[in-house]
Structure formats: structure tokens, C-alpha cells
N, C-alpha and C positions, 0 to 999 in steps of 0.2 A: 231358812224356812221358806222365804219368799220365792228363792231359786226352785225349791221343790215343788211348791205349789203350782208354780207356772210350768214346769216340764211336766208335772202330773196332769195339769189341765191339757196341755198339748197331746201327751199319750192318750189320755181318755177320749179325746175328739178324734183322733186318728183311728183308734180301735173301734169305738163305737160306731163311726161314721162306716167303716169298713165292714163291720158285722152286720149292720142293718142293710145295708146295699146288697151284700152277698145273700142275706138271708131273703130280701125280695126276688134275687135272681135264682132262687131255688138251691143254693150251694150248700143249705143246711142238711140237704139230702145226701150229699157225698159219701160214699162208704168209707169204712174203716176208721171212723172217727177223726177224719182230717179236716174239719171243718175250722178248728182252732188254728192249723196250720196254712190254711188259706187265707183266714183272716189277718194272720201275721205277716203273710206275704204282701197282701195288698197294702197293709199298713207301712211296711218296708219301701214297696214302691212309691207309695205317697210321701214319704220322707226323704225321698232322693235314692233309695238305695237300689241294688240291683239284685235280680232274681234270675237264676238260670234254668231252663229246661233240659231234661235228661229223658232218656228212654233205652230199652234194649230188648232184644228178642234172642236172647242167648249169645252163643259165641259167632251165628252168622249174622246178625242184623243188630244195628246200632241206631239211636235215634238221638235227636237234639233239636235245639231250636234256639231263637232269640226272642226276647220280650223287652222291646224298649217302647214302653208306654207307660203314661203317668196317670193314675186315677186322681184327676184334678179336684174332685169333690171332698176326697180324703185329704188331700193335700192342703186344699183351703181351709178346711175345718182345723186341721192341725196348726196351721199358720195363723189363724185369727186368734185361737186359743193362745197360743205361745207367744204372739206379739202384744197381745192384751197384758200377760203377765210380765213380760219384759217392759213395757213402758209404764205401768202402774206407779212404781217407786218413782220413776223419772219425771212425772207430772207433779211431785210434791215440791220442786226446786224450779228457780228460774235457769240456773246454769249447774252445770256438775263437773267436778274435776275429770281431766282425761284418765288418771289413774283409777278412780273411782269407777268409770264408767267401763274400762276394760277389765277391772276385777268382776263386775257385775255381768258382764258377758261371759267371762271365763267360768264362772260359777254354773252358768246356765249351759255352756258348752260341756262341761264335765259330767252333769246329770244326764244331758241328751246323749252323750257317748254311750252311758250305761244303758240307757233305753235303746239304743240303736244295735247295741251287741244283743241285748236279750230278745229284741224283736227279730234279728237275723237269725238267731241261733233256733227260735222256734219256728221259723219259716220253711218247713222243709218236710215233703212227704212224697212217697211213692205209690203209686196205684198199679195193681195188676189190670190188664187189658185183654179183651177178646176180639182182636181185630178179623177182619175177613180177608180175602185176596191171598196173595203170594204166603203171606207171613202165617196165615192160619193153615195154609197147607202144609208148609215146612213144620209148623208147631205140631199137627198131627202126625208127623212121621218122626220126628226126633224128641218128641214129648217136650217142646219148648215153649215157654210162656213168655208174653210180650208184657213190657211194663212201662209206666212213663211217670215221672215224677218232676218236682221242682225243689230247689235249694237256694237260698240267699247266700250270696258272696259276702262274707262277713266283713273282711278288711275293706272291698270297695265300698259295702253298705256304709260303713264306719265314716270313711273317707268323704264320699258323696253327701252322707247325712250331714255331717258337720259343715261342708260348704253350702248345704242347703239353709242350716241354721244361719250361717254368718251373712248370707244374703238377706234372707228374712229380717235379721236385727238391723241391717244397713237401711232397707226399704222401709220398715217401721219407722225407724229414727227420721229419715227424711220426710215421710209422709205425714207424721204426727206433728202439728204445731204445739200441742201442750207437753211434748218431750224435752227436757232440759238437754242441751249439748253443752260441751266444753266452751267457755268464753270466747277463745280464739277462733272457734268455728262458726260462731253466731252470724258473723258478716258474710263469710263467704258461702254459707248455706242459704242465706236470705234469699237469692234468686232462685235456688234449686228446689226448696221446698215447696212452692206454691205448684210447680208443674208435677212433682212426685205425688203430691196430694192431689190433684186432679186427675192423674193417670190411675192412681188405686180406685177413686171413684168412679171411674169410667168403666174399669173391669169389673167392680162390684155391681155396677148399675146392670150391665150386661148378664151377670149370673142372676141378679134379681128378676129382669125380664123373662130370662131361661125358665127360672123356676115358676113364674106365674103361667108361662106357655106349658110347661110340663104339668102343673096342677090341673089346667083347663083339659089338656090331652087325657089326662088319666081319669077325669070326669066324664068326658064326653065320648070317648072313642074306645073304651074298654082296655083290658090289660092293664089294670092299675099294677099290679105287682111289677111287670116289666118296665112300667114307665117310671115307678118309684125306684127302681134298681138303678136306671140310668141317671136319675137326679142324684141318688146318694152315691154314685160311683164316677159318673163322666159328665156330669152337667157343665162344669167350666169348659171341658174341651170342647163341647159342642158350640156354646155360647162364645166363646173367645175365637174360634175358628170362624163362627159367624160374621164376628168383626173384621178379621183380616179379608174375608171374601167381599164383605161391604166396602171395605176401603179399596178392593181391587186387587188383591193378591192372588197369586196363581199356585195351586198345589197339584202334584202328581202323585195319583192315588190309583191302588188296585186292590182286589179282594177276590180270593178264590178259595175252595174248601167247603167242608160242610158246615162250618160255624157260622151261626147268625150274629149279626151285627147289630150292637145296641144304638142304633142311629135313626133317623127318621128315613122314610121310606123313599124319598127322593135322593136322599145322598147315598142310600145302599143301592139303589139302582144304578146310580153314576159310577160308583166304585166298582161294581161288578161288570163293568164294560170288558169284553174279552180283550186280553192284551194290555190292560190298563186303561187309564185315561187322564185327561188334564180337567181338575176341578177347578172351575171358576164361576162367577156369578152367572154368567150366560148359558154354561152346561147346565148347572144346578136349576136355572129358571126354565130351561128347555123340559124338565121333568116335573116342575112345580112352579106355576108363574107368579105365586106368592113370594118367592125368593127374592124378587126385585125390592121387596120392601126392606131387605137388608142394608141396600145402598141408602135409604131414607134412614134407616135406625143409625148407621154408621155417621151421616153427616149431622144428625140431631145430637148424638151423642159425643162426636168430637168439638162441634162447635160450643155445647154446654161445658165440656172440659176445658176449652181453651178461655171462655169468659170466666170460669172459676179461677183459673190460673192468672188472668190478667188482673181480675178484681183483687187478689192477694200478693200480688207482686208489689216490691218496693215502689214508693212514689218516685217519678222522674224515670221510669223504666220506659225507653223508646220502642216504637211500634217494630222495628226491625228485629230488637232484642226479643221482644215476645215473640216473634215470628221464629227466630233460631231456637230459643229455648223450647217452644212447643214443637218444634221438628224434632230436635234432640231428644225430648220426652217420650214421643210418640213412636220414634224409630227404635229406641231402647224397649219400649213396651211390646212393640210387635216383634222385636227380635225374642224377647222373653217368651212370647205367646207361642212363635213358631217353634223354639226349642222345646217348650213343654208339650204342646200339642202334636207332635211329630209322632207317627207311630211306624214300627216295623216289628211286626210278630209274625213267626213262622215256626212250624214244627212238622217233622216228619220222620218215618222210619225208612232206613235204606238196608237193602241187601247186598253184603260185601262190597259196600261202597259203589254200587251200580244203578242207584236211582231210587225213587220213592216208591216203597210197595206196602204202604202202611194200611192197605184195605179201608179207605176212606176216612183215615185218621188225620192226614196232611192238610194243611191250611197256610195260607199266607195273606197278611194284611199288610199294606203299606200305605202312609200317607206322608208325603215329604214335600215341604214349601220349595218353591222357586224363590230364593232368597231375594234377588235383585229386584223382582216385582213387588214383594211385600214390603221390602225396606226404602224403594223409591216410592212406592204410594203413600207410605207413612210420613216421609220427608215432604211430600208436595201437600198433603193434607194438613200436616201440621204447620208449615209456613202460611198457607193460605187462611186457616182457621186463627193462627196466631195474630197475623195482622188484622182480620176481621175483629177478633175481640179487642184488639188495642184500640181500633177505631171506635168501636162501641163504647169503649171505657172514656175516650176523650169526649164523646159526645154526652155522655151521662150528666144530668145536672148535680151541681155540687150539694151537698146537705146543706140544709139552713142552720144557721147558728142558734142554740137555744136561747 
């Protein structure tokens, strides 16, 4: 029953967040009763699954595309609900047996697999299109209609969703001090858990700041429905991208086609540079000078995380150990952010394989990190802030005896 309740909470969080975000974005008005299928597809993507795009215009033209993007608001909602359900029984004990922990995780995995298969089976729909251009001319001559759709890849969604669950349970176990672990792991995990806890707090703090900024934007700049759609679907995508930019990471991006991007105006302008662009703090600040505050936010956030980690580390930990552990934690965090926030989405119809003739239906959005800049910046920030936090801990006065 505990496993069922935990999985049910995760499913409800995924579906409700996806449904509200899509409703705010206007997807409830899609034709042919497609809204449930679209909600299921977004929930599948949020749980680590795979959705494929398809299209055709009879025997003469075919279409397709890639959709490599994670709606991280949906992901975060489901992850928090599942993690809470997973950790709840583990907080009732000081230690837990390895077999008992494995059995508890296995029960969650079995039920989550059922959820993934159900969501993936429901995540499919086909739309009839009325394009312009060459496809429309051919359609008038041969009586051909164009269509486009999506369908979740059930086996891949099941595999990736279970890997997503395993990663979530490991992070939850490491980041929660109140969760029991097997006795033989207590000592090895003692230096790891403070950094893991600090990194999770850093990511959640960025989401909280992004939420405040989003609510202020909705209240002061109009278009509240669009803003709430971004909050409910992609808030961590923007917040954690801002973290990497503030640390000094560089991304390569491009955006073309008729589709609008649910991002701030300055970011949209930079991404729509013809031929693609380099996205970094300097280029973003050239469009919006306030972007330099991302550097300040990153400095404050990472220093605070390092202090939290240092204060909770075992007594006797040396300064260089704080620095290395903080560097390792921040590198893994930035690596995860880069994997989750990368985007590669494209779609188009081609006539006899000779190029895009989709009549304005084609589009391409890409945002890929330059890995070495992101990971090197994270390592340098981690070492520096870890050493700084260790020094501040040594200077802190000892508490008075009662």
C-alpha cells in the first residue's frame, strides 16, 4: 500500500502539472479530442520517456522529426512526490537492511513500470493538417491530405523511465539526512551526503527564485496565461540554464521556424540569430543588461551551498577535502543540468526526399552545451567555494557549553 500511494502521488503530480501547463498554453483547444494524448505525451517526457514525431502527405511526401526536450517542471513535480513517498518509511528507522531497502525500491519500480506503460500507450495522436506551399498544390491535384502526429516509444520509455526512477531514488537517499541506509554504508556516505544535500538545495533555490520572477512577470507584464504555461512546463529549464550561464558555461543554440519559444525575449532574440549563435553571459547581456545579475546569483548560491555542505561535513574534514568534494558535487550537478536542459527539436515535411516543403510547418530549435566550458567552470567554482567555506567554518566560534 505504501508503494502504491507513493507511485500514485508521483503519477498525479506528473499528469496534473502537465495538464495545467498545457491548458495555460491553450492546448485544451486542440481538435479531435487530442488533449488527453498530449498530456500523456508530456508526462512521458517528464518521466524520462521518448516521444517520436511523424507525418505524411500521402505516397509523395513524408515527414518526421526529433523531440529531445524534457519539461522539467513536470519532471520536478513527479520527482518530489515520488521521492517523498520513497523516503517516508525510511525515516522511521536509524538503519535499514540492504535486502529490505532493495525490496522497497523494487516494489516501487514494478508499479512505476505499469504507470510508464500506461502513459506511453496513451501518448499518441494524429492531426490532419492544411499546409500551404508545394504540399498544398500537390494535395489539390492528387487529392492528398497531410497529417502529423506523435507517439511514445513504449519500450524506450519503459527503459528510460526506470533509469530515471533509479537515479531519483539514489539522489533522494543521498540528499536526505533522515533517510536510513544500510549500516555498512553509513560511514562511506558520511562525506557524500552533505554535498548532495547542498546541491539539491541549490537547484531548488534556483527554481524558487525563478517562480518568484515568473509570478512578478505575470502580474506586471501581461500575458499571464503564457507565463503560467512556462512556469508549469519549463521553469527549471530556464532557472538551471541561468545557473550554468552564471557559472560561465557556453551553449550553442539556434531557433528558426514559425513556432514561438516560451522563453524570455532576450533569450529568444539571441537564439534566433541567423546561422545559430553562441549563448553565454556576454551575448545575453548584450540584449538585456540585467543578465549580469546571473553571475551574482550564481556566486551567492554556490557559496551558500558550499557553506551548508561544510557545516554538515564530519568533524576533522580538511579544507582541501571540502574543495574537492564541492568540485565533484558541482561538476555532477552541472553535468546533470546540461543533460536535462539540452534541446534538439525539429520537424518538417519533405517531397520525395528532396527537402522541406512543409508550407511553413517546419521548425528547428537546438540548445546544446559546450561540455568542457560547463564542467571546467563548475570544477573551478567548486574548489574555490569549498576552500572558502572550509575557512569560514574554521573561523566560526565554537558553541558555548550549556
